[in-house]
ROVO-437043 format. One record per residue (C-alpha): x, y, z. Coordinates in steps of 0.02 Angstrom, whole numbers, plus 32768, in hexadecimal, padded with zeros to 4 digits. Example, Ala and Ser with C-alpha at 12.3 -4.5 7.8 and 13.67 -1.06 7.14 Angstrom:
82677F1F8186
82AC7FCB8165
//
This chain:
800080008000
808F80788028
80D780657F79
805580DF7F32
808A816D7FA3
8146814A7FA0
814981427EE1
80EA81E77ED9
816682397F52
81FF81F87EF4
81BA82407E51
819E82E87EA7
825082E97EEE
829782CE7E3E
8340829E7E88
838D823C7DF9
836181CD7D64
836C81297DC6
82F781577E55
827981A67DDD
827F810F7D69
8265809A7DFD
81D181037E3B
818281137D8E
819080577D70
814A802F7E1D
80B880A57DFD
8095804D7D57
809D7FA07DA9
80297FD67E36
7FA9801A7DBB
7FB47F797D54
7FA87EFC7DE3
7F657F537E80
7EEF7FDA7E41
7E657F907EB0
7EC47FCF7F4A
7E9480847F26
7DE880C77F59
7D8A81127EC2
7D9081C37F0A
7E5081C47EF7
7E51819A7E3D
7E4682507E00
7ED382877E73
7F4181F87E34
7F2082297D7F
7F4A82E27D9E
7FE682B47DFF
802682417D72
800882C97CF0
806983457D5B
80F982CA7D6E
810682A57CB3
8109835F7C8E
818F83827D11
81FC82EE7CE1
81EA82F87C24
829F832D7C09
82EF82BA7C8A
82EE82177C24
828381C97B9B
827681237BF9
8224817C7C8D
81A981D17C16
817D81267BCE
815D80DA7C7B
80F0816D7CB0
8095816A7C09
806F80B07C27
803180D97CD7
7FBD81617C92
7F7E80ED7C06
7F5D805D7C7F
7F0280D57CF3
7E9781197C65
7E6680687C30
7E2F80377CE0
7DE480DC7D19
7D3280D97CD7
7D0F818A7D16
7D9681D67CA5
7D2D81EC7C08
7D7B821C7B60
7E2D82177BA4
7E7A822E7AF6
7E1682CD7ADC
7E4383177B86
7EFE82F27B6F
7F0483407AC2
7EA183D97AFD
7F1883F07B8E
7FC083DE7B36
7FB383F47A79
7FDF84AE7A79
808084967AD8
810784547A64
817784217AF8
80ED83AB7B38
80D983597A8E
815782CB7AAA
810382897B48
805382A57B02
8080823B7A6B
80D081B97ADD
802C81A97B40
7FC9819E7A9D
804281167A60
803680A37AF8
7F7B80BB7B15
7F43804F7A80
7FCE7FD17AA6
7F8F7FB87B58
7EDA7F967B25
7F027EDD7B0B
7F887ED37B92
7F867E2F7BF4
7FB27E877C96
7F0F7EE87C97
7E727E827CB4
7DF87F087C7D
7D797E907C32
7D257E897B88
7C9C7F097BB0
7D177F907BE4
7D8C7F637B55
7D017F777AD5
7CD1801F7B22
7D87805B7B19
7DA180217A66
7D02807D7A2F
7D4081177A8B
7DEC810F7A3A
7D9F80F4798E
7D34819079A9
7DCE81FC79CE
7E4681A77953
7E39822C78CC
7E6082B27950
7F008253797A
7F33824278C2
7F1282FD78A8
7F7E8324793F
800B82B678F8
7FFC830A784D
800583B9789A
809983817901
80F8834A7864
80CE83EF780F
810D845378A5
81AC83F278CA
81D883C97815
827A8369780E
828F834778C8
82BD828F78BB
829682627970
81E982AC795F
81C9825078BB
81F981AB790D
817D81CE799A
80F381FA791E
810E815A78B8
810F80EF7956
806E81407991
8019812B78E8
804F807478E2
80058058798E
7F5B80997956
7F64803078B7
7F887F967923
7EEC7FB3798C
7E887FB678EA
7E2380547911
7E5D80CC7889
7DDF80FA7801
7E2E80B37763
7DDE813176EC
7E1B81C27758
7ECA8176775B
7ECF815376A0
7ED1820D7679
7F3B8240770F
7FDC82A17700
8037822C777B
802F819B7701
808E8201767F
810F82357701
8128817D772F
81508147767E
81BC81E2765E
822681B476F5
8237810076B6
826481387605
82EC81B1763E
839B816A7637
83DB81D976C5
835881A27746
83AE816B77E8
83A380B77828
833280DF78BD
82B781477859
82B680C477CF
828A803C784C
81FD80A4789A
81B380C977EE
81C0801177BC
816A7FD8785C
80DE8055783B
80C2801A7787
80C17F6477C3
803F7F907848
7FD47FE877C4
7FDE7F507751
7FB17EDD77E0
7F1C7F4D780E
7ECD7F3A7761
7ED47E7C7764
7E207E807724
7E4A7ED87680
7D987EDD763B
7D597F4F76C7
7DEF7FC576BE
7E047FD87601
7E3E808F75FC
7EC5807B7680
7EF67FD0763B
7F14801E758F
7F7E80AC75D7
7FEB8033763A
7FF87FBA75A8
803480407531
80A2809075B6
81007FEF75DB
811B7FC87522
817A806F7513
81FD80307590
82537FB6751A
82D5803774E1
82F880677597
83147FAE75BE
83967F9F7533
83EA803E7573
83F57FF27623
84417F5375D8
84C17FBA7578
84F080167618
84F97F6F7676
84807FB576F8
843D7F11773F
83C97F6577BE
836B7FC07735
83697F2576C5
83187EC17753
82987F4C776E
82667F4E76B6
82597E9176B6
81E57E9A774E
81777F1876F3
81727EB07653
81487E1476B7
80BD7E6C7718
80797EAB7670
80737DF9762C
80237DB876CE
7F9B7E3D76C9
7F717E227612
7F867D647618
7ECE7D3C75FD
7EBC7DC07575
7F567D7A751D
7F127CC87522
7E627CFF74F1
7E927D71745E
7F4A7D527437
7F947DDA73C7
7EFC7E4B73D1
7EED7EEE7435
7F307ED574E5
7F4E7E1D74BC
7FE27E5E7456
806D7DDC7456
80F27E657462
80DD7E4D751E
81287D9E750E
81B17DE3749E
81E37E59752C
81F57DC575A2
825C7D647524
82CE7DFC750D
82E97DF675CA
83067D3A75BF
83977D617549
83F17DC775CF
84927D717604
84697D7876BF
83F77CE876F2
83A57D51777D
834B7DB576F4
82F07D2476A0
82C87CD8774A
82517D697770
81DC7D3076E4
81D07C777718
81297C887771
80DA7CD576D5
81167C487662
80D77BC976DF
802A7C1D76E4
80257C2A7626
804A7B707619
7FC37B487699
7F437BB2763B
7F687B637592
7F687AB475DF
7EB87AD07624
7E747B187581
7EC97A8D751C
7EAD7ADC7470
7F277AA573E7
7F187B487385
7F457BAD7421
7FD67B387448
801A7B597399
80197C1673B6
807A7C0B745A
80EC7B79742E
81757BE473DA
81807C537474
81967BBD74E7
82187B737471
827C7C157478
82697C197535
82AB7B667546
833E7B9474D7
83697C27754A
83537BBB75E6
83C97B3575A4
844B7BBD7587
84327C097635
844E7B5D7683
84FF7B52763F
85887B4D76C2
86217BBD76AD
869F7B717632
87237B7876BC
86B17B23773D
87047A8E7790
86B179F577DC
85F779CF77E3
85697A5077D9
853E7A9A7885
84867A8478AC
847D7AE9794D
84BF7B947914
84537C1978BE
847E7BDA7810
84577B267843
83AD7B5E7884
838F7BBE77E2
83B17B1E777F
83357ABE77EB
82B07B4477C6
82D97B37770C
82C27A7B7717
82167A93776A
81E07B1676EA
82167AAA7657
81AF7A18769B
81177A8C76A5
811E7AD675F5
81697A477591
80BC7A087559
80AE7AA174E7
814A7A717485
813779B47496
81AD79527507
81E578DD747F
820C796373FD
826B79C9747E
82CB793374BD
82FC7901740A
833079B373DD
839D79C17477
83EC79197453
840F7945739D
847079E273D3
84E4796B7432
84EB78E673AA
850B79577316
857A79DE735E
860E79CE73D0
85DD7A527451
864C7A8874E3
86317A287586
85C97AB075DB
854B7AAE754A
854279EF7550
852479F2760C
84987A737600
84427A107573
844C797075DB
840479D1766F
836B7A09760B
8359795875C3
835779147676
82CA798E76A0
8259794B7615
829178947609
820178557676
817D78AC760B
81B87855756C
815477B67545
81CF77257560
816976A974F7
81CD766F745B
8232770E7456
82D376FC73F1
831477AB741E
8309778774D9
836176E074C2
83EA7733745A
840377BD74DC
8413773C7565
848E76D574FF
84FA776E74D8
84FA77B47589
8538771375D9
85C87713755B
860577C07592
86C077B175B4
870577D97660
876D78647611
86D878DA75F6
86BF796B7670
86867935771D
85E979A17713
85B5794C766F
85C778A176C1
856578DD775A
84D2791D76F3
84D678847680
84C27817771C
842B78807750
83E3786976A0
83F977AC76AC
839C77AC7753
830C780C7703
8304778A7676
82E076F476E6
823976D6768B
829C76B975EA
830B763B7643
827075E37685
822A75D175D3
82D4759C758D
83247527760D
83B9750C7597
83F775B775D1
83F675877688
84A77540768F
850075CD762F
849E76507694
84CA7600773B
858275F27707
858276AA76D8
853376DC777E
85AA766C77E1
863E76CB7794
85EE776C77D1
85CE7723787E
868877047896
86B877BA7872
86A178347901
865278C778A1
85D878557842
85AD77D978CB
850F782B7910
84C6784C7862
84EA77977830
8499775678D0
83FD77BD78AC
83F6777877FA
840976C47839
837C76E678B6
830D77247825
8332768977BF
830F76167852
8267766D786F
822F766077B9
828075BC7784
826175577824
824174B277CC
82D474BE7753
834774F177E1
832474527847
83AF73F877E8
84287483781E
83FA747878D5
84A0742E7907
84F874C478B9
8488753C7919
84AA74DC79B8
856674EC799A
855475A97986
84E875B27A23
856875507A88
85F375C97A5B
858776667A56
860476CF7AB6
869276AB7A3E
8636771C79C0
863677D979D8
857A77E979EA
850E78707A37
849E782F7AC3
840778437A51
845777E479C1
848B77547A32
83DA77457A77
8397774D79C4
840576BC798F
83C676537A20
8313768179F2
833376427940
837F75A27984
82EB758479F9
826E75A0796A
82C6751A7904
82D874A7799C
821974A679AF
820B74587900
827973C27928
82297317794B
81E3731379FE
8259728E7A3B
82F172F97A0C
82B4739B7A5A
82DA73747B11
838F73457AF1
83AE73D97A7B
835A74537AF2
83C674127B7E
8460742F7B12
842674DF7AE3
8407750E7B99
84A474BA7BDD
851A754C7BB6
84AB75C97C11
848B75547CA5
854575307CB8
856975EB7CB8
84E576097D40
852B757A7DAA
85DA75C27D97
859F766D7DD3
8548761F7E6A
85E575BB7E95
865376577E8A
85D576B27EF7
85DC762F7F81
869B762A7F77
86C676E47F7B
862077377FA5
862777A87F0B
858A77A67EA2
859577AD7DE4
850677DF7D72
84A777477D2E
842C77A97CBE
8480777C7C19
846776C17C3B
83B776D87C80
838377397BE5
83CC76B37B75
836E76297BD0
82CF76927BC9
82D976A47B0C
82F775E97AF6
825E75BB7B60
81F576427B0E
820E76037A5C
821B75477A75
8164751F7A58
815474727A08
80A9742C79DB
807E73AF7A65
7FE4733F7A53
7F7173217AE7
7FB3729C7B5B
806872AE7B23
80E772E97BA2
812D73937B73
81E173777B36
821F74137B92
81D773E07C3B
826B737A7C74
82EB74007C41
828E74897CA0
8282741C7D3D
833E74017D34
836174BC7D20
82EB74F47DAC
836774DF7E3F
83E575537DE9
836175D77DC6
832075C87E78
83CD75E07EC2
83F376747E4E
835176C57E85
837C76AC7F3D
842C76EF7F2A
83F477907ED3
834D77A87F2B
8371785D7F5B
839978937EA7
82F978C37E4B
834878BA7D9D
838C780A7DB4
82EE77CA7E0A
828978107D79
82F477AD7CFD
82E3770F7D68
822677217D6A
822477407CAE
828876A27C92
8212763D7D03
817A76897CAF
81B176477C04
81E2759F7C4F
8132758C7C99
80E175C77BF6
815075507B92
811474B17BE9
806A74EE7C29
801D746E7C9E
80BF740B7C92
810F74807D12
809D74427D9F
812C73FC7E06
817974AC7E10
80D974FE7E4D
80EE74DB7F07
81A875097F19
8198759F7EA4
810475ED7EFF
815575CE7FA9
81F476267F71
819776B87F1E
812E76D97FB9
81C176D08033
823177477FCD
819E77BD7FAD
818377D88068
823178248072
8249786C7FC2
81A178947F71
81D9788F7EBA
813E78A47E4D
817B781F7DD1
814777987E51
809377D57E3E
80A677C77D81
80ED77177D8F
805B76EE7E03
7FE377257D7A
803676AB7D01
8021761C7D7F
7F6976487D98
7F52764C7CDB
7F9F759F7CC5
7F5675477D60
7EBE75AD7D95
7E4675357D3F
7E8C749F7D9D
7E1C74787E31
7EAD74377E9A
7F1574D67E84
7E94755C7EA8
7EA475647F65
7F6275687F5A
7F5D75F67EDB
7EE376577F49
7F5876427FDE
7FE576847F6E
7F7B771C7F3E
7F5177427FF3
800677308029
804077A47F9D
7FB678247FBF
7FE8784B8072
8093789A804E
804B78E77FAF
7FC17945800B
80407981808D
80AB79C78000
80197A1B7FA6
7FCE7A658044
80697ACF8064
80597B8B8038
80577B967F79
80677AD87F78
80007ABE7ED9
805C7B457E79
81097B0B7EB2
80EB7A527E87
808A7A4B7DE2
80DE79A57DB2
809C79557E51
7FEC79967E2C
7FF979567D79
803478A87DAC
7FBE78967E41
7F2678B37DD3
7F6978427D49
7F6F77BA7DCD
7EC077E27E0F
7E7C77E87D5C
7EC4773C7D34
7E6976FB7DCE
7DC677487D92
7DDE76F67CE8
7E14764A7D26
7DB976317DCB
7D4376C27DF4
7CE0766B7E7E
7D7F763D7EDF
7DB176F57EE1
7D02773E7EFF
7CE176CA7F94
7D8676F87FE8
7DA1777C806E
7E2977D48007
7DB2780E7F7C
7D6E78A37FE0
7E1F78E87FF7
7E4B78CC7F3F
7DAD79297F07
7DD279BA7F7D
7E8479C37F3E
7E4279C37E89
7DCA7A537EAD
7E587AB97EF8
7EC87A917E63
7E4B7AC77DDD
7E907B787DEB
7F437B417DC9
7F847B987D2D
7FF87B0E7CEF
7FD27AB77C4B
7FF57A017C77
7FBE7A087D2D
7F1B7A5F7D05
7EF679E67C78
7F0F79507CED
7E9E799A7D73
7E1279C07CF8
7E2079147CA8
7E1378C27D53
7D7579227D84
7D2779077CD8
7D4A784C7CD5
7D1178397D89
7C6578867D6A
7C59782C7CC3
7C5F77827D1A
7BB677AF7D65
7B7277E97CBC
7BAE77647C43
7B3B76CF7C4D
7BAF764D7C00
7B3B75C07C3C
7BC175857CB6
7B7575377D52
7BC175BF7DC2
7B6F76537D67
7AE7766F7DEB
7B6A766A7E77
7BD776E87E18
7B42775A7DFA
7B1477587EB2
7BC777797EEB
7BDD780A7E70
7B35784F7EA9
7B7478527F5D
7C1878A67F29
7BBB792A7EC4
7B43794D7F52
7BD8796E7FC1
7C4B79CF7F48
7BE17A037EB0
7BBD7AB87EE0
7C707AD77F18
7CB37A8B7E75
7C447AF57E03
7C697B967E64
7D247B757E62
7D237B4B7DA8
7CC87BEC7D7C
7D3F7C527DE8
7DD87BFB7D9D
7DA67C157CE9
7D797CCD7D05
7E147CFD7D6A
7E9D7C797D68
7EA37C0E7CCC
7EE17C387C1B
7E657C227B8C
7EB27B7E7B4B
7E777B237BE8
7DBF7B517BCE
7D8F7AB97B63
7DC37A4A7BF6
7D5C7AB17C71
7CC77AA77BFA
7CD479E87BF7
7CCC79E07CB5
7C347A547CBE
7BE279EF7C32
7BF7794B7C93
7BB1799A7D33
7B1C79D97CCF
7AFC79337C77
7B0278DC7D20
7A7B794C7D6E
7A4079E27D07
79C17A2F7D82
7A3E7A317E13
7AC87A727DA0
7A5A7B067D6E
7A4C7B3A7E25
7B067B237E45
7B357B8B7DAD
7ABC7C167DDE
7B077C1D7E8C
7BB97C1F7E44
7B8E7CB07DCF
7B417D167E5C
7BE97D127EB4
7C4B7D647E24
7C787E1E7E31
7C087E8D7DC5
7C7C7F247DB0
7D377F4D7DB0
7D937FB47E32
7D9880407DB1
7CDB80477DAE
7CC07FF47D04
7C377F727CF0
7C867EC67CE0
7BE87E627CC0
7B337E987CAC
7A9E7E3A7CF3
7A6A7E0D7C42
7B167DC57C1B
7B0A7D577CB6
7A5C7D157C8D
7A8A7CFB7BD5
7B237C957C06
7ABF7C2D7C83
7A3F7C077BFD
7AC17BDE7B76
7B197B617BE8
7A817B0E7C35
7A257AFA7B8F
7ABF7ABA7B32
7AA77A197AD2
7B5F79F17AB9
7C017A177B14
7C487A8F7A92
7BB57B067AAD
7BE87B107B65
7C9B7B317B2E
7C687BC27AB9
7BFC7C0E7B42
7C8C7C077BC2
7D057C517B43
7C957CE77B25
7C677CFC7BDC
7D197CF77C22
7D4E7D837BAA
7CE57DF57C19
7D657DD97CA4
7E097DDD7C41
//
């Protein structure tokens, strides 16, 4: 509370920049987050005081002016009694040229703050403000025009004017006909055409033009302004070439942004009437000119447009249209292939983590999205012929192979001689070619695994080629990834090579592999292992796991000898990937071939878990490994159930790692249907719940432990799905429901999703008559739970979605309300009415948040809904009133 007064005093003292900046920023934050603390009768005094401060401090520092301008704007948006604030500010200051900079600053941030996430002014107030700003918008533009006339070539002032104009364009309240004939538009394009314009002014003018183009997204309703902007931007081509000649990259990037925004705005017009009027294809020519610039950062700006153009044409699917745009896409692909070239003096393999590596990945994605317009096969053949017929330098070869790798999967592999020829030639590449060419050729081979699957005769030469790569440090990870791809696609053909894969797996660490590549290789090996005859699987699995198990045993032995603990995660992750992907087809009645192996490995995993029980990261990896082991053999892991649960519960009492709850949910999923296991699983749940509730009941417990919330409700949901009556008849259910109601307000994507799913599934068990014999019992038990918690649940859900939860969570909330309503509509109507009565009707600034009619309309929309999505739409609209 004291911050209001202290900030005000610091601003009056005007001691130095730091103290004033601190006070101005504090004042802004208080207005944004704690405006409710001030009684309404102080609002006018606060406004007058802020206006005095901004006038007194206007020459101290621009950053202080910005903070105070934000404070004034945020106050104006929340203070319903300050009517026509734009008008009063202009009246007060427009005749004093020295006040112009801060007046324009306030008028710049005001439209920006209308949609600010820090201000929950609600849809009613927002609509009122936007109408108000639209009403005064021409007054603001006139002020800006006069300002330019008065100050002429004052660059700082021009930058401010352009920023302000852009801000009003962004809010979408300017009258487009008024703007079309406005002097400011001409000034904007004059500044952009002038060669001597400074970098800062150029950027401000470019931003403003981009905002204007964005504001007329709906071209048909803004024809006059659209035409002015369209013609204006087309005049900038000469200026672009001038910037290129002067090697002024900042200006080049600005022009490219403007050209891209032009194409984005007129995209639909261009596709609807290509070459006519504002569908003029010169817009695409401008982008292709930019694509020809030597710096890759320039072409990258336009990627989103090309992607959207491709998407549009794909949906329309009209051959005549495709023919019009095909040449442009061909030229684009040509430029992209050139931009992907590495420097001729580059040594070693291509980097994929630096900026250029990321650019190449984006090129690869874009090529995949637009290739249908050119035809994958034609493009692939053309690229290949440039390699076959010419003798290009290595960097050209590498870039061509890179683009070929991007489209290889979209070429039809059926009876395709070109693909076969490419594969044959690539695996014959000598080891003397540049390392980067070999690296990218290996990636291409990995992308062509479908071709290998259709032509098994290539399998041996391809594997030999990849094995060479695997033995060389720079190529090893790429080769491992390619082998993994081939194992995934050619599982049956690879069965004969299983011994070779096993040999690689045994000596995995003799190759210079990244962690990810090593795990990928094991995944490939496990996928092939699952296709072997059943009687061979157990022995081969045992062999495959032996290396990792030996390593874990060695670590445990070292630990007991010298008390130093080493990190076992590498081996745990490798075991996990083996269990996860060894999924042979086992007929009913047959013993699962992996069962014996997993029983043998259990003691080592158990001991590893015990040794590292305090370390969350290692325990998480242990649980992940056990989860895949249990999933691998399903009911075959029954002998582990007792010792595993005992160990989980005892460690959890001391170290409540949430992954134990997750592992518990896997056990319930696998065994919850088994009559003999239900009581044991319920005991496990109760034992795990006690420490969990203690953790979550601490101050901010839910917010500080979202993973625990997520995993607890996954576990509870599995129980509801597998054995609802066991859970509903237990004493723990009341506590779980209360915890769920408290957690509905938690703004955390995964945790909130788990909570909502639990509540939804719980109520649904009393709704869904699946003709099981326990339906009546379930219905009665849910009825009792709803009688006890229903009103509290509905009230909490309404409060959460109005004040705590982001919009993406609303479909989940709607599903819960829908289930409650389906279960008992008349009672739900009363609960909802009571919940709505408890919501605040106006803001602390005196604006109406929600009218009586809006409340009754919402109540009616929800309670008369015939399907869940109608409830969702109603909540979406209603909660906007509180955002």
